[in-house]
C-alpha positions as CSV (number, residue, x, y, z in Angstrom):
1,X,91.6,96.9,101.5
2,X,88.6,95.0,99.8
3,X,88.1,91.1,101.2
4,X,88.8,89.8,97.3
5,X,91.3,92.3,96.0
6,X,94.5,90.9,94.2
7,X,97.8,92.2,94.9
8,X,97.8,93.5,91.6
9,X,95.2,95.2,92.5
10,X,96.5,96.6,95.5
11,X,99.9,97.7,93.5
12,X,97.3,99.9,91.1
13,X,95.9,101.7,93.9
14,X,99.1,102.6,95.0
15,X,99.8,104.2,91.8
16,X,101.4,107.8,92.2
17,X,101.9,107.3,96.0
18,X,104.7,106.9,97.8
19,X,106.2,103.6,98.6
20,X,108.7,101.6,100.0
21,X,110.6,98.8,98.3
22,X,112.8,96.3,100.0
23,X,115.2,94.1,97.7
24,X,116.9,90.8,98.4
25,X,120.4,92.7,98.7
26,X,119.0,94.8,101.4
27,X,118.7,98.1,99.9
28,X,115.5,99.9,100.1
29,X,113.8,102.5,97.6
30,X,111.1,105.0,98.8
31,X,109.4,106.8,96.4
32,X,106.6,107.2,93.7
33,X,105.4,104.5,92.2
34,X,104.4,105.1,88.7
35,X,103.9,101.7,86.5
36,X,104.6,97.7,87.1
37,X,103.9,95.0,85.2
38,X,103.1,91.1,85.9
39,X,106.3,90.7,86.7
40,X,106.1,93.7,89.1
41,X,108.8,95.1,87.1
42,X,108.8,98.9,89.3
43,X,109.3,102.1,88.4
44,X,109.7,104.6,90.7
45,X,109.8,108.3,90.6
46,X,111.9,110.7,92.8
47,X,113.6,107.5,94.4
48,X,116.1,107.6,97.6
49,X,118.1,104.7,98.1
50,X,118.9,103.8,101.3
51,X,121.2,100.9,103.0
52,X,121.2,100.2,106.8
53,X,119.3,102.6,107.3
54,X,120.4,106.0,106.0
55,X,120.1,107.4,103.0
56,X,122.8,106.8,100.6
57,X,121.3,108.9,97.2
58,X,119.0,110.4,95.5
59,X,118.3,109.1,92.0
60,X,115.1,110.1,90.5
61,X,113.9,107.6,88.4
62,X,114.6,103.9,88.5
63,X,113.3,101.0,87.2
64,X,113.4,97.8,89.8
65,X,113.6,94.2,88.3
66,X,110.4,92.7,89.6
67,X,112.9,89.4,91.0
68,X,115.1,91.2,93.0
69,X,111.9,92.6,95.1
70,X,110.8,91.0,99.0
71,X,108.3,93.6,100.2
72,X,106.6,96.4,98.3
73,X,104.6,98.8,101.2
74,X,103.1,102.2,101.3
75,X,105.1,104.8,102.7
């Protein structure tokens, strides 16, 4: 990552790649990052939801509200 990179620049570089998204309620989504906005509202494709480390269901395309997200990380 570049020294002067901003967080949204880093997310832009992750578009189309698989990311982990952890939520405040302990849920984790893994999927391809398709889109996001300045509020970090996020769209994932081919998303899987997991709780307590186990995949609970496969969801396809999901919209995640930005204020529920604690971490977005490359998978």
